[in-house]
C-alpha positions in Angstrom: 64.5 164.3 88.3 67.0 161.5 88.5 67.9 159.6 85.4 66.9 155.9 85.5 69.5 153.5 84.3 68.2 150.4 82.5 70.2 147.2 82.6 69.8 144.3 80.1 70.7 140.7 80.7 73.5 139.1 78.6 71.0 136.7 77.1 68.7 139.5 76.0 71.6 141.4 74.4 72.7 138.2 72.5 69.1 137.5 71.4 68.8 141.1 69.9 72.1 140.7 68.1 71.2 137.3 66.7 67.9 138.7 65.5 69.8 141.5 63.7 72.4 139.1 62.3 69.8 136.8 60.8 67.6 139.5 59.5 64.6 139.1 61.8 65.1 142.7 62.8 65.7 144.8 59.7 67.8 147.5 61.3 69.3 148.7 64.6 66.9 151.7 64.5 63.9 149.5 64.0 65.1 147.3 66.9 65.5 150.3 69.1 61.9 151.5 68.4 60.2 148.1 68.6 62.1 147.0 71.8 62.0 150.4 73.4 65.7 150.8 73.9 66.5 154.4 74.5 70.3 154.7 74.0 71.3 155.6 70.5 74.5 153.4 70.5 73.4 150.7 72.9 72.6 148.0 70.3 75.6 149.1 68.2 77.8 148.3 71.2 76.1 144.9 71.7 76.7 144.1 68.0 80.4 144.9 68.2 80.7 142.7 71.4 78.5 139.7 70.5 78.3 139.4 66.8 81.5 137.3 66.3 80.3 134.7 68.7 76.6 134.7 67.6 77.0 134.3 63.8 78.1 130.7 63.9 75.3 129.6 66.3 72.2 131.5 65.1 69.3 129.7 66.8 66.2 131.9 66.5 65.4 131.6 62.8 61.7 132.0 62.5 58.9 134.0 64.1 57.4 130.7 65.5 60.7 129.8 67.2 60.9 133.3 68.8 57.3 133.0 70.0 58.0 129.7 71.6 61.4 130.5 73.1 60.9 134.1 74.2 57.2 135.0 74.4 57.7 138.3 76.1 60.2 139.5 73.4 57.9 138.2 70.7 55.0 140.2 72.1 57.1 143.4 71.7 58.6 142.5 68.4 55.5 141.1 66.6 55.2 142.3 63.0 58.8 143.1 62.3 59.9 139.8 60.7 61.0 139.6 57.0 59.1 136.3 56.5 
């Protein structure tokens, strides 16, 4: 069986990193499980790449904002917020 390679958009990667940075996602492992990201170091690489540029401009701050801005991601991430 051939291995399927999954590609994520830049905006999706940045959103996941911003959610981790602000605490909406409690940990990388939880993010992997909730968002069904298989690679064990995938999100870690995203954090290294995007965190410096994301920290000053965190935009998704509440569950309601995520629901309005990214309904598909919200559907997958429902129930993982610290609020």
